[in-house]
mmJSON file of the N, C-alpha and C atoms, coordinates in Angstrom:
{"data_MODEL":{"atom_site":{
"group_PDB":["ATOM","ATOM","ATOM","ATOM","ATOM","ATOM","ATOM","ATOM","ATOM","ATOM","ATOM","ATOM","ATOM","ATOM","ATOM","ATOM","ATOM","ATOM","ATOM","ATOM","ATOM","ATOM","ATOM","ATOM","ATOM","ATOM","ATOM","ATOM","ATOM","ATOM","ATOM","ATOM","ATOM","ATOM","ATOM","ATOM","ATOM","ATOM","ATOM","ATOM","ATOM","ATOM","ATOM","ATOM","ATOM","ATOM","ATOM","ATOM","ATOM","ATOM","ATOM","ATOM","ATOM","ATOM","ATOM","ATOM","ATOM","ATOM","ATOM","ATOM","ATOM","ATOM","ATOM","ATOM","ATOM","ATOM","ATOM","ATOM","ATOM","ATOM","ATOM","ATOM","ATOM","ATOM","ATOM","ATOM","ATOM","ATOM","ATOM","ATOM","ATOM","ATOM","ATOM","ATOM","ATOM","ATOM","ATOM","ATOM","ATOM","ATOM","ATOM","ATOM","ATOM","ATOM","ATOM","ATOM","ATOM","ATOM","ATOM","ATOM","ATOM","ATOM","ATOM","ATOM","ATOM","ATOM","ATOM","ATOM","ATOM","ATOM","ATOM","ATOM","ATOM","ATOM","ATOM","ATOM","ATOM","ATOM","ATOM","ATOM","ATOM","ATOM","ATOM","ATOM","ATOM","ATOM","ATOM","ATOM","ATOM","ATOM","ATOM","ATOM","ATOM","ATOM","ATOM","ATOM","ATOM","ATOM","ATOM","ATOM","ATOM","ATOM","ATOM","ATOM","ATOM","ATOM","ATOM","ATOM","ATOM","ATOM","ATOM","ATOM","ATOM","ATOM","ATOM","ATOM","ATOM","ATOM","ATOM","ATOM","ATOM","ATOM","ATOM","ATOM","ATOM","ATOM","ATOM","ATOM","ATOM","ATOM","ATOM","ATOM","ATOM","ATOM","ATOM","ATOM","ATOM","ATOM","ATOM","ATOM","ATOM","ATOM","ATOM","ATOM","ATOM","ATOM","ATOM","ATOM","ATOM","ATOM","ATOM","ATOM","ATOM","ATOM","ATOM","ATOM","ATOM","ATOM","ATOM","ATOM","ATOM","ATOM","ATOM","ATOM","ATOM","ATOM","ATOM","ATOM","ATOM","ATOM","ATOM","ATOM","ATOM","ATOM","ATOM","ATOM","ATOM","ATOM","ATOM","ATOM","ATOM","ATOM","ATOM","ATOM","ATOM","ATOM","ATOM","ATOM","ATOM","ATOM","ATOM"],
"id":[1,2,3,4,5,6,7,8,9,10,11,12,13,14,15,16,17,18,19,20,21,22,23,24,25,26,27,28,29,30,31,32,33,34,35,36,37,38,39,40,41,42,43,44,45,46,47,48,49,50,51,52,53,54,55,56,57,58,59,60,61,62,63,64,65,66,67,68,69,70,71,72,73,74,75,76,77,78,79,80,81,82,83,84,85,86,87,88,89,90,91,92,93,94,95,96,97,98,99,100,101,102,103,104,105,106,107,108,109,110,111,112,113,114,115,116,117,118,119,120,121,122,123,124,125,126,127,128,129,130,131,132,133,134,135,136,137,138,139,140,141,142,143,144,145,146,147,148,149,150,151,152,153,154,155,156,157,158,159,160,161,162,163,164,165,166,167,168,169,170,171,172,173,174,175,176,177,178,179,180,181,182,183,184,185,186,187,188,189,190,191,192,193,194,195,196,197,198,199,200,201,202,203,204,205,206,207,208,209,210,211,212,213,214,215,216,217,218,219,220,221,222,223,224,225,226,227,228,229,230,231],
"type_symbol":["N","C","C","N","C","C","N","C","C","N","C","C","N","C","C","N","C","C","N","C","C","N","C","C","N","C","C","N","C","C","N","C","C","N","C","C","N","C","C","N","C","C","N","C","C","N","C","C","N","C","C","N","C","C","N","C","C","N","C","C","N","C","C","N","C","C","N","C","C","N","C","C","N","C","C","N","C","C","N","C","C","N","C","C","N","C","C","N","C","C","N","C","C","N","C","C","N","C","C","N","C","C","N","C","C","N","C","C","N","C","C","N","C","C","N","C","C","N","C","C","N","C","C","N","C","C","N","C","C","N","C","C","N","C","C","N","C","C","N","C","C","N","C","C","N","C","C","N","C","C","N","C","C","N","C","C","N","C","C","N","C","C","N","C","C","N","C","C","N","C","C","N","C","C","N","C","C","N","C","C","N","C","C","N","C","C","N","C","C","N","C","C","N","C","C","N","C","C","N","C","C","N","C","C","N","C","C","N","C","C","N","C","C","N","C","C","N","C","C","N","C","C","N","C","C","N","C","C","N","C","C"],
"label_atom_id":["N","CA","C","N","CA","C","N","CA","C","N","CA","C","N","CA","C","N","CA","C","N","CA","C","N","CA","C","N","CA","C","N","CA","C","N","CA","C","N","CA","C","N","CA","C","N","CA","C","N","CA","C","N","CA","C","N","CA","C","N","CA","C","N","CA","C","N","CA","C","N","CA","C","N","CA","C","N","CA","C","N","CA","C","N","CA","C","N","CA","C","N","CA","C","N","CA","C","N","CA","C","N","CA","C","N","CA","C","N","CA","C","N","CA","C","N","CA","C","N","CA","C","N","CA","C","N","CA","C","N","CA","C","N","CA","C","N","CA","C","N","CA","C","N","CA","C","N","CA","C","N","CA","C","N","CA","C","N","CA","C","N","CA","C","N","CA","C","N","CA","C","N","CA","C","N","CA","C","N","CA","C","N","CA","C","N","CA","C","N","CA","C","N","CA","C","N","CA","C","N","CA","C","N","CA","C","N","CA","C","N","CA","C","N","CA","C","N","CA","C","N","CA","C","N","CA","C","N","CA","C","N","CA","C","N","CA","C","N","CA","C","N","CA","C","N","CA","C","N","CA","C","N","CA","C","N","CA","C","N","CA","C","N","CA","C","N","CA","C"],
"label_alt_id":[null,null,null,null,null,null,null,null,null,null,null,null,null,null,null,null,null,null,null,null,null,null,null,null,null,null,null,null,null,null,null,null,null,null,null,null,null,null,null,null,null,null,null,null,null,null,null,null,null,null,null,null,null,null,null,null,null,null,null,null,null,null,null,null,null,null,null,null,null,null,null,null,null,null,null,null,null,null,null,null,null,null,null,null,null,null,null,null,null,null,null,null,null,null,null,null,null,null,null,null,null,null,null,null,null,null,null,null,null,null,null,null,null,null,null,null,null,null,null,null,null,null,null,null,null,null,null,null,null,null,null,null,null,null,null,null,null,null,null,null,null,null,null,null,null,null,null,null,null,null,null,null,null,null,null,null,null,null,null,null,null,null,null,null,null,null,null,null,null,null,null,null,null,null,null,null,null,null,null,null,null,null,null,null,null,null,null,null,null,null,null,null,null,null,null,null,null,null,null,null,null,null,null,null,null,null,null,null,null,null,null,null,null,null,null,null,null,null,null,null,null,null,null,null,null,null,null,null,null,null,null],
"label_comp_id":["MET","MET","MET","LYS","LYS","LYS","LEU","LEU","LEU","LEU","LEU","LEU","THR","THR","THR","LEU","LEU","LEU","LEU","LEU","LEU","GLU","GLU","GLU","ILE","ILE","ILE","GLY","GLY","GLY","ASP","ASP","ASP","LEU","LEU","LEU","THR","THR","THR","GLY","GLY","GLY","LEU","LEU","LEU","VAL","VAL","VAL","ILE","ILE","ILE","PHE","PHE","PHE","ILE","ILE","ILE","ILE","ILE","ILE","ALA","ALA","ALA","ILE","ILE","ILE","VAL","VAL","VAL","LEU","LEU","LEU","VAL","VAL","VAL","VAL","VAL","VAL","LEU","LEU","LEU","LEU","LEU","LEU","VAL","VAL","VAL","VAL","VAL","VAL","SER","SER","SER","VAL","VAL","VAL","PHE","PHE","PHE","VAL","VAL","VAL","ALA","ALA","ALA","ALA","ALA","ALA","PHE","PHE","PHE","VAL","VAL","VAL","GLN","GLN","GLN","ILE","ILE","ILE","ILE","ILE","ILE","TYR","TYR","TYR","GLU","GLU","GLU","TRP","TRP","TRP","ASP","ASP","ASP","ASN","ASN","ASN","LYS","LYS","LYS","ARG","ARG","ARG","LYS","LYS","LYS","PHE","PHE","PHE","THR","THR","THR","SER","SER","SER","LYS","LYS","LYS","GLN","GLN","GLN","PHE","PHE","PHE","TRP","TRP","TRP","LYS","LYS","LYS","THR","THR","THR","VAL","VAL","VAL","LEU","LEU","LEU","ILE","ILE","ILE","SER","SER","SER","MET","MET","MET","LEU","LEU","LEU","VAL","VAL","VAL","GLY","GLY","GLY","GLY","GLY","GLY","LEU","LEU","LEU","ILE","ILE","ILE","SER","SER","SER","GLY","GLY","GLY","PHE","PHE","PHE","VAL","VAL","VAL","CYS","CYS","CYS","GLY","GLY","GLY","GLY","GLY","GLY","MET","MET","MET"],
"label_asym_id":["A","A","A","A","A","A","A","A","A","A","A","A","A","A","A","A","A","A","A","A","A","A","A","A","A","A","A","A","A","A","A","A","A","A","A","A","A","A","A","A","A","A","A","A","A","A","A","A","A","A","A","A","A","A","A","A","A","A","A","A","A","A","A","A","A","A","A","A","A","A","A","A","A","A","A","A","A","A","A","A","A","A","A","A","A","A","A","A","A","A","A","A","A","A","A","A","A","A","A","A","A","A","A","A","A","A","A","A","A","A","A","A","A","A","A","A","A","A","A","A","A","A","A","A","A","A","A","A","A","A","A","A","A","A","A","A","A","A","A","A","A","A","A","A","A","A","A","A","A","A","A","A","A","A","A","A","A","A","A","A","A","A","A","A","A","A","A","A","A","A","A","A","A","A","A","A","A","A","A","A","A","A","A","A","A","A","A","A","A","A","A","A","A","A","A","A","A","A","A","A","A","A","A","A","A","A","A","A","A","A","A","A","A","A","A","A","A","A","A","A","A","A","A","A","A","A","A","A","A","A","A"],
"label_entity_id":["1","1","1","1","1","1","1","1","1","1","1","1","1","1","1","1","1","1","1","1","1","1","1","1","1","1","1","1","1","1","1","1","1","1","1","1","1","1","1","1","1","1","1","1","1","1","1","1","1","1","1","1","1","1","1","1","1","1","1","1","1","1","1","1","1","1","1","1","1","1","1","1","1","1","1","1","1","1","1","1","1","1","1","1","1","1","1","1","1","1","1","1","1","1","1","1","1","1","1","1","1","1","1","1","1","1","1","1","1","1","1","1","1","1","1","1","1","1","1","1","1","1","1","1","1","1","1","1","1","1","1","1","1","1","1","1","1","1","1","1","1","1","1","1","1","1","1","1","1","1","1","1","1","1","1","1","1","1","1","1","1","1","1","1","1","1","1","1","1","1","1","1","1","1","1","1","1","1","1","1","1","1","1","1","1","1","1","1","1","1","1","1","1","1","1","1","1","1","1","1","1","1","1","1","1","1","1","1","1","1","1","1","1","1","1","1","1","1","1","1","1","1","1","1","1","1","1","1","1","1","1"],
"label_seq_id":[1,1,1,2,2,2,3,3,3,4,4,4,5,5,5,6,6,6,7,7,7,8,8,8,9,9,9,10,10,10,11,11,11,12,12,12,13,13,13,14,14,14,15,15,15,16,16,16,17,17,17,18,18,18,19,19,19,20,20,20,21,21,21,22,22,22,23,23,23,24,24,24,25,25,25,26,26,26,27,27,27,28,28,28,29,29,29,30,30,30,31,31,31,32,32,32,33,33,33,34,34,34,35,35,35,36,36,36,37,37,37,38,38,38,39,39,39,40,40,40,41,41,41,42,42,42,43,43,43,44,44,44,45,45,45,46,46,46,47,47,47,48,48,48,49,49,49,50,50,50,51,51,51,52,52,52,53,53,53,54,54,54,55,55,55,56,56,56,57,57,57,58,58,58,59,59,59,60,60,60,61,61,61,62,62,62,63,63,63,64,64,64,65,65,65,66,66,66,67,67,67,68,68,68,69,69,69,70,70,70,71,71,71,72,72,72,73,73,73,74,74,74,75,75,75,76,76,76,77,77,77],
"pdbx_PDB_ins_code":[null,null,null,null,null,null,null,null,null,null,null,null,null,null,null,null,null,null,null,null,null,null,null,null,null,null,null,null,null,null,null,null,null,null,null,null,null,null,null,null,null,null,null,null,null,null,null,null,null,null,null,null,null,null,null,null,null,null,null,null,null,null,null,null,null,null,null,null,null,null,null,null,null,null,null,null,null,null,null,null,null,null,null,null,null,null,null,null,null,null,null,null,null,null,null,null,null,null,null,null,null,null,null,null,null,null,null,null,null,null,null,null,null,null,null,null,null,null,null,null,null,null,null,null,null,null,null,null,null,null,null,null,null,null,null,null,null,null,null,null,null,null,null,null,null,null,null,null,null,null,null,null,null,null,null,null,null,null,null,null,null,null,null,null,null,null,null,null,null,null,null,null,null,null,null,null,null,null,null,null,null,null,null,null,null,null,null,null,null,null,null,null,null,null,null,null,null,null,null,null,null,null,null,null,null,null,null,null,null,null,null,null,null,null,null,null,null,null,null,null,null,null,null,null,null,null,null,null,null,null,null],
"Cartn_x":[-0.026,0.297,1.665,2.903,3.954,3.397,4.152,3.68,4.184,5.123,5.911,5.036,4.321,3.246,2.343,1.972,0.797,1.494,2.333,3.023,3.302,3.261,3.766,2.979,1.222,0.441,0.659,0.164,0.294,-0.604,0.404,-0.633,-0.529,0.46,0.232,-0.875,-1.601,-2.962,-2.58,-1.858,-1.491,-0.841,0.024,0.537,-0.191,-1.326,-2.254,-3.17,-3.715,-4.441,-3.701,-2.363,-1.403,-1.39,-1.319,-1.019,-2.529,-3.559,-4.952,-4.987,-4.635,-5.088,-3.866,-2.714,-2.015,-2.707,-3.24,-3.699,-4.828,-5.673,-7.07,-6.478,-5.51,-4.859,-4.284,-3.505,-3.22,-4.442,-5.418,-6.364,-7.147,-7.297,-8.342,-7.227,-6.027,-5.452,-5.51,-5.108,-5.093,-6.481,-7.774,-8.839,-9.607,-9.014,-9.337,-8.605,-7.253,-6.912,-7.342,-7.918,-8.666,-9.951,-10.64,-11.846,-11.6,-10.811,-10.163,-9.928,-9.544,-9.003,-9.979,-11.206,-12.521,-13.23,-12.992,-14.01,-13.62,-11.886,-11.384,-11.887,-12.077,-12.576,-14.093,-14.955,-16.489,-16.639,-15.768,-16.205,-15.573,-14.752,-13.817,-14.488,-15.62,-16.264,-17.148,-17.115,-17.855,-19.437,-19.947,-21.311,-22.259,-21.227,-21.756,-21.257,-22.006,-21.279,-20.972,-19.902,-19.688,-20.033,-21.132,-21.456,-20.561,-21.045,-20.167,-20.168,-21.721,-21.934,-21.564,-21.603,-20.583,-19.255,-18.767,-17.253,-17.046,-17.849,-17.588,-17.983,-18.909,-19.44,-18.415,-17.596,-16.63,-15.262,-15.053,-13.923,-14.112,-15.801,-16.082,-15.888,-16.209,-16.159,-14.602,-13.862,-12.483,-11.477,-12.045,-11.69,-11.95,-13.237,-13.643,-13.053,-12.431,-11.964,-10.577,-10.151,-8.521,-8.402,-9.531,-9.673,-9.68,-10.471,-10.325,-9.154,-8.426,-7.161,-6.202,-6.038,-5.145,-5.781,-6.698,-7.061,-6.792,-6.737,-6.221,-4.769,-4.048,-2.677,-1.913,-2.881,-2.404,-2.507,-3.637,-4.388,-3.931,-3.001,-2.41,-3.36,-3.039,-3.653,-4.03],
"Cartn_y":[13.081,12.658,11.676,11.954,11.399,9.972,8.937,7.859,8.164,9.134,9.636,10.456,11.522,12.519,11.251,10.133,9.382,8.798,8.524,7.774,8.838,10.293,11.238,11.992,11.826,12.299,11.333,12.272,11.759,10.502,9.809,8.986,7.867,7.441,6.36,5.745,6.567,6.877,6.203,7.172,6.677,5.247,4.671,3.672,2.495,2.644,1.621,1.513,2.409,2.291,2.082,1.964,1.615,0.053,-0.31,-1.926,-2.638,-1.922,-2.464,-2.675,-1.535,-1.663,-2.463,-2.657,-4.173,-5.125,-5.488,-6.846,-7.199,-5.943,-5.772,-6.267,-5.546,-5.979,-7.311,-7.778,-9.193,-10.215,-10.113,-10.881,-11.119,-9.789,-9.766,-10.357,-10.191,-10.855,-12.752,-13.17,-14.382,-14.892,-14.23,-14.868,-14.778,-14.02,-14.152,-15.389,-15.546,-17.008,-18.074,-18.142,-19.122,-19.412,-18.346,-18.305,-18.79,-18.414,-18.838,-20.493,-21.027,-22.33,-23.04,-22.478,-23.09,-23.238,-22.204,-22.026,-23.228,-23.447,-24.482,-25.815,-26.163,-27.422,-27.639,-26.269,-26.442,-26.704,-26.185,-26.127,-27.222,-28.158,-29.121,-30.233,-30.639,-31.873,-31.193,-29.591,-28.987,-29.327,-29.636,-29.726,-28.644,-27.77,-26.611,-25.573,-24.757,-22.985,-22.389,-21.731,-20.971,-19.372,-19.021,-17.673,-16.355,-15.298,-14.374,-14.049,-14.013,-14.011,-15.286,-16.057,-17.224,-17.233,-16.352,-15.983,-15.14,-13.846,-12.892,-13.425,-14.057,-14.817,-15.456,-16.455,-16.822,-16.125,-15.151,-14.135,-13.632,-13.123,-12.611,-13.605,-14.987,-15.787,-15.98,-16.334,-16.293,-15.046,-13.87,-12.359,-12.954,-13.296,-13.308,-14.228,-15.623,-16.314,-16.029,-15.279,-14.661,-13.731,-12.741,-12.03,-12.701,-13.807,-14.21,-14.776,-15.666,-15.963,-15.114,-13.662,-12.488,-12.327,-11.932,-11.592,-12.215,-13.631,-14.533,-14.816,-14.274,-14.535,-13.349,-12.011,-10.985,-10.794,-10.69,-10.723,-11.55,-12.865,-13.458,-14.625,-15.804,-16.943,-17.12],
"Cartn_z":[-13.234,-11.794,-11.668,-11.069,-10.764,-9.691,-9.898,-8.887,-7.628,-7.52,-6.304,-5.405,-6.53,-5.698,-5.081,-5.612,-5.066,-3.521,-3.541,-2.1,-1.152,-1.638,-0.769,-0.009,-0.183,0.701,1.923,2.993,4.1,4.832,5.756,6.706,5.894,5.083,3.999,3.072,2.924,2.338,0.742,0.457,-1.05,-1.21,-0.187,-0.296,-0.149,0.94,0.774,-0.563,-1.088,-2.437,-3.335,-3.327,-4.478,-4.347,-3.268,-2.51,-3.121,-2.728,-3.047,-4.976,-5.522,-6.72,-7.409,-7.124,-7.659,-7.167,-6.292,-5.734,-6.582,-7.097,-7.599,-9.283,-10.045,-11.267,-11.334,-10.16,-10.372,-10.157,-9.422,-9.24,-10.464,-11.129,-12.372,-13.59,-13.444,-14.768,-14.585,-13.105,-12.952,-13.055,-12.686,-12.646,-14.182,-14.948,-16.577,-17.05,-16.721,-17.231,-16.54,-15.379,-14.698,-15.888,-16.049,-16.85,-17.985,-18.611,-20.262,-19.758,-19.043,-18.899,-18.357,-17.793,-17.344,-18.602,-19.915,-20.974,-21.985,-22.125,-22.718,-22.251,-21.048,-20.536,-20.589,-20.481,-20.719,-22.276,-23.074,-24.557,-25.228,-24.288,-24.886,-25.881,-25.754,-26.598,-27.897,-27.352,-28.607,-28.783,-27.765,-27.194,-26.555,-25.706,-24.943,-25.728,-25.388,-25.554,-24.262,-23.902,-22.682,-23.034,-22.368,-23.095,-22.373,-22.925,-22.276,-20.916,-20.328,-19.377,-18.22,-18.7,-17.694,-17.39,-18.798,-18.443,-17.196,-17.478,-16.504,-15.053,-15.082,-13.793,-13.039,-14.065,-13.323,-13.339,-13.828,-13.071,-11.892,-11.803,-10.696,-9.532,-9.534,-8.377,-8.437,-9.372,-9.071,-8.675,-8.666,-7.872,-6.368,-6.195,-4.793,-3.96,-4.337,-3.969,-3.76,-4.661,-4.835,-3.679,-3.328,-2.634,-1.11,-1.139,0.247,0.727,-0.482,-0.037,0.293,-0.576,-0.083,1.196,1.365,2.709,4.01,3.954,4.827,5.065,3.86,4.085,4.226,4.118,4.326,5.975,6.359,7.423,8.553,8.255,9.414,9.491,9.721,9.516,10.795],
"occupancy":[1.0,1.0,1.0,1.0,1.0,1.0,1.0,1.0,1.0,1.0,1.0,1.0,1.0,1.0,1.0,1.0,1.0,1.0,1.0,1.0,1.0,1.0,1.0,1.0,1.0,1.0,1.0,1.0,1.0,1.0,1.0,1.0,1.0,1.0,1.0,1.0,1.0,1.0,1.0,1.0,1.0,1.0,1.0,1.0,1.0,1.0,1.0,1.0,1.0,1.0,1.0,1.0,1.0,1.0,1.0,1.0,1.0,1.0,1.0,1.0,1.0,1.0,1.0,1.0,1.0,1.0,1.0,1.0,1.0,1.0,1.0,1.0,1.0,1.0,1.0,1.0,1.0,1.0,1.0,1.0,1.0,1.0,1.0,1.0,1.0,1.0,1.0,1.0,1.0,1.0,1.0,1.0,1.0,1.0,1.0,1.0,1.0,1.0,1.0,1.0,1.0,1.0,1.0,1.0,1.0,1.0,1.0,1.0,1.0,1.0,1.0,1.0,1.0,1.0,1.0,1.0,1.0,1.0,1.0,1.0,1.0,1.0,1.0,1.0,1.0,1.0,1.0,1.0,1.0,1.0,1.0,1.0,1.0,1.0,1.0,1.0,1.0,1.0,1.0,1.0,1.0,1.0,1.0,1.0,1.0,1.0,1.0,1.0,1.0,1.0,1.0,1.0,1.0,1.0,1.0,1.0,1.0,1.0,1.0,1.0,1.0,1.0,1.0,1.0,1.0,1.0,1.0,1.0,1.0,1.0,1.0,1.0,1.0,1.0,1.0,1.0,1.0,1.0,1.0,1.0,1.0,1.0,1.0,1.0,1.0,1.0,1.0,1.0,1.0,1.0,1.0,1.0,1.0,1.0,1.0,1.0,1.0,1.0,1.0,1.0,1.0,1.0,1.0,1.0,1.0,1.0,1.0,1.0,1.0,1.0,1.0,1.0,1.0,1.0,1.0,1.0,1.0,1.0,1.0,1.0,1.0,1.0,1.0,1.0,1.0,1.0,1.0,1.0,1.0,1.0,1.0],
"B_iso_or_equiv":[0.0,0.0,0.0,0.0,0.0,0.0,0.0,0.0,0.0,0.0,0.0,0.0,0.0,0.0,0.0,0.0,0.0,0.0,0.0,0.0,0.0,0.0,0.0,0.0,0.0,0.0,0.0,0.0,0.0,0.0,0.0,0.0,0.0,0.0,0.0,0.0,0.0,0.0,0.0,0.0,0.0,0.0,0.0,0.0,0.0,0.0,0.0,0.0,0.0,0.0,0.0,0.0,0.0,0.0,0.0,0.0,0.0,0.0,0.0,0.0,0.0,0.0,0.0,0.0,0.0,0.0,0.0,0.0,0.0,0.0,0.0,0.0,0.0,0.0,0.0,0.0,0.0,0.0,0.0,0.0,0.0,0.0,0.0,0.0,0.0,0.0,0.0,0.0,0.0,0.0,0.0,0.0,0.0,0.0,0.0,0.0,0.0,0.0,0.0,0.0,0.0,0.0,0.0,0.0,0.0,0.0,0.0,0.0,0.0,0.0,0.0,0.0,0.0,0.0,0.0,0.0,0.0,0.0,0.0,0.0,0.0,0.0,0.0,0.0,0.0,0.0,0.0,0.0,0.0,0.0,0.0,0.0,0.0,0.0,0.0,0.0,0.0,0.0,0.0,0.0,0.0,0.0,0.0,0.0,0.0,0.0,0.0,0.0,0.0,0.0,0.0,0.0,0.0,0.0,0.0,0.0,0.0,0.0,0.0,0.0,0.0,0.0,0.0,0.0,0.0,0.0,0.0,0.0,0.0,0.0,0.0,0.0,0.0,0.0,0.0,0.0,0.0,0.0,0.0,0.0,0.0,0.0,0.0,0.0,0.0,0.0,0.0,0.0,0.0,0.0,0.0,0.0,0.0,0.0,0.0,0.0,0.0,0.0,0.0,0.0,0.0,0.0,0.0,0.0,0.0,0.0,0.0,0.0,0.0,0.0,0.0,0.0,0.0,0.0,0.0,0.0,0.0,0.0,0.0,0.0,0.0,0.0,0.0,0.0,0.0,0.0,0.0,0.0,0.0,0.0,0.0],
"pdbx_formal_charge":[null,null,null,null,null,null,null,null,null,null,null,null,null,null,null,null,null,null,null,null,null,null,null,null,null,null,null,null,null,null,null,null,null,null,null,null,null,null,null,null,null,null,null,null,null,null,null,null,null,null,null,null,null,null,null,null,null,null,null,null,null,null,null,null,null,null,null,null,null,null,null,null,null,null,null,null,null,null,null,null,null,null,null,null,null,null,null,null,null,null,null,null,null,null,null,null,null,null,null,null,null,null,null,null,null,null,null,null,null,null,null,null,null,null,null,null,null,null,null,null,null,null,null,null,null,null,null,null,null,null,null,null,null,null,null,null,null,null,null,null,null,null,null,null,null,null,null,null,null,null,null,null,null,null,null,null,null,null,null,null,null,null,null,null,null,null,null,null,null,null,null,null,null,null,null,null,null,null,null,null,null,null,null,null,null,null,null,null,null,null,null,null,null,null,null,null,null,null,null,null,null,null,null,null,null,null,null,null,null,null,null,null,null,null,null,null,null,null,null,null,null,null,null,null,null,null,null,null,null,null,null],
"auth_seq_id":[1,1,1,2,2,2,3,3,3,4,4,4,5,5,5,6,6,6,7,7,7,8,8,8,9,9,9,10,10,10,11,11,11,12,12,12,13,13,13,14,14,14,15,15,15,16,16,16,17,17,17,18,18,18,19,19,19,20,20,20,21,21,21,22,22,22,23,23,23,24,24,24,25,25,25,26,26,26,27,27,27,28,28,28,29,29,29,30,30,30,31,31,31,32,32,32,33,33,33,34,34,34,35,35,35,36,36,36,37,37,37,38,38,38,39,39,39,40,40,40,41,41,41,42,42,42,43,43,43,44,44,44,45,45,45,46,46,46,47,47,47,48,48,48,49,49,49,50,50,50,51,51,51,52,52,52,53,53,53,54,54,54,55,55,55,56,56,56,57,57,57,58,58,58,59,59,59,60,60,60,61,61,61,62,62,62,63,63,63,64,64,64,65,65,65,66,66,66,67,67,67,68,68,68,69,69,69,70,70,70,71,71,71,72,72,72,73,73,73,74,74,74,75,75,75,76,76,76,77,77,77],
"auth_comp_id":["MET","MET","MET","LYS","LYS","LYS","LEU","LEU","LEU","LEU","LEU","LEU","THR","THR","THR","LEU","LEU","LEU","LEU","LEU","LEU","GLU","GLU","GLU","ILE","ILE","ILE","GLY","GLY","GLY","ASP","ASP","ASP","LEU","LEU","LEU","THR","THR","THR","GLY","GLY","GLY","LEU","LEU","LEU","VAL","VAL","VAL","ILE","ILE","ILE","PHE","PHE","PHE","ILE","ILE","ILE","ILE","ILE","ILE","ALA","ALA","ALA","ILE","ILE","ILE","VAL","VAL","VAL","LEU","LEU","LEU","VAL","VAL","VAL","VAL","VAL","VAL","LEU","LEU","LEU","LEU","LEU","LEU","VAL","VAL","VAL","VAL","VAL","VAL","SER","SER","SER","VAL","VAL","VAL","PHE","PHE","PHE","VAL","VAL","VAL","ALA","ALA","ALA","ALA","ALA","ALA","PHE","PHE","PHE","VAL","VAL","VAL","GLN","GLN","GLN","ILE","ILE","ILE","ILE","ILE","ILE","TYR","TYR","TYR","GLU","GLU","GLU","TRP","TRP","TRP","ASP","ASP","ASP","ASN","ASN","ASN","LYS","LYS","LYS","ARG","ARG","ARG","LYS","LYS","LYS","PHE","PHE","PHE","THR","THR","THR","SER","SER","SER","LYS","LYS","LYS","GLN","GLN","GLN","PHE","PHE","PHE","TRP","TRP","TRP","LYS","LYS","LYS","THR","THR","THR","VAL","VAL","VAL","LEU","LEU","LEU","ILE","ILE","ILE","SER","SER","SER","MET","MET","MET","LEU","LEU","LEU","VAL","VAL","VAL","GLY","GLY","GLY","GLY","GLY","GLY","LEU","LEU","LEU","ILE","ILE","ILE","SER","SER","SER","GLY","GLY","GLY","PHE","PHE","PHE","VAL","VAL","VAL","CYS","CYS","CYS","GLY","GLY","GLY","GLY","GLY","GLY","MET","MET","MET"],
"auth_asym_id":["A","A","A","A","A","A","A","A","A","A","A","A","A","A","A","A","A","A","A","A","A","A","A","A","A","A","A","A","A","A","A","A","A","A","A","A","A","A","A","A","A","A","A","A","A","A","A","A","A","A","A","A","A","A","A","A","A","A","A","A","A","A","A","A","A","A","A","A","A","A","A","A","A","A","A","A","A","A","A","A","A","A","A","A","A","A","A","A","A","A","A","A","A","A","A","A","A","A","A","A","A","A","A","A","A","A","A","A","A","A","A","A","A","A","A","A","A","A","A","A","A","A","A","A","A","A","A","A","A","A","A","A","A","A","A","A","A","A","A","A","A","A","A","A","A","A","A","A","A","A","A","A","A","A","A","A","A","A","A","A","A","A","A","A","A","A","A","A","A","A","A","A","A","A","A","A","A","A","A","A","A","A","A","A","A","A","A","A","A","A","A","A","A","A","A","A","A","A","A","A","A","A","A","A","A","A","A","A","A","A","A","A","A","A","A","A","A","A","A","A","A","A","A","A","A","A","A","A","A","A","A"],
"auth_atom_id":["N","CA","C","N","CA","C","N","CA","C","N","CA","C","N","CA","C","N","CA","C","N","CA","C","N","CA","C","N","CA","C","N","CA","C","N","CA","C","N","CA","C","N","CA","C","N","CA","C","N","CA","C","N","CA","C","N","CA","C","N","CA","C","N","CA","C","N","CA","C","N","CA","C","N","CA","C","N","CA","C","N","CA","C","N","CA","C","N","CA","C","N","CA","C","N","CA","C","N","CA","C","N","CA","C","N","CA","C","N","CA","C","N","CA","C","N","CA","C","N","CA","C","N","CA","C","N","CA","C","N","CA","C","N","CA","C","N","CA","C","N","CA","C","N","CA","C","N","CA","C","N","CA","C","N","CA","C","N","CA","C","N","CA","C","N","CA","C","N","CA","C","N","CA","C","N","CA","C","N","CA","C","N","CA","C","N","CA","C","N","CA","C","N","CA","C","N","CA","C","N","CA","C","N","CA","C","N","CA","C","N","CA","C","N","CA","C","N","CA","C","N","CA","C","N","CA","C","N","CA","C","N","CA","C","N","CA","C","N","CA","C","N","CA","C","N","CA","C","N","CA","C","N","CA","C","N","CA","C","N","CA","C","N","CA","C","N","CA","C"],
"pdbx_PDB_model_num":[1,1,1,1,1,1,1,1,1,1,1,1,1,1,1,1,1,1,1,1,1,1,1,1,1,1,1,1,1,1,1,1,1,1,1,1,1,1,1,1,1,1,1,1,1,1,1,1,1,1,1,1,1,1,1,1,1,1,1,1,1,1,1,1,1,1,1,1,1,1,1,1,1,1,1,1,1,1,1,1,1,1,1,1,1,1,1,1,1,1,1,1,1,1,1,1,1,1,1,1,1,1,1,1,1,1,1,1,1,1,1,1,1,1,1,1,1,1,1,1,1,1,1,1,1,1,1,1,1,1,1,1,1,1,1,1,1,1,1,1,1,1,1,1,1,1,1,1,1,1,1,1,1,1,1,1,1,1,1,1,1,1,1,1,1,1,1,1,1,1,1,1,1,1,1,1,1,1,1,1,1,1,1,1,1,1,1,1,1,1,1,1,1,1,1,1,1,1,1,1,1,1,1,1,1,1,1,1,1,1,1,1,1,1,1,1,1,1,1,1,1,1,1,1,1,1,1,1,1,1,1]
}}}
């Protein structure tokens, strides 16, 4: 499917889906970087271990906060 075909469906539905997908991908990438930074700080003294479960919970929380900020900015203050 071409990108143009996705945007040509009526009622701007494709554009909305495309924008939401871009926001989700950007939030995921930023959240992974935030979680990696948190992991580096958490394991700084080598006494504690940052588990995979904690990592993905941090990614999820970061994505939720990013989504709230995005909704606040895009929805108007």
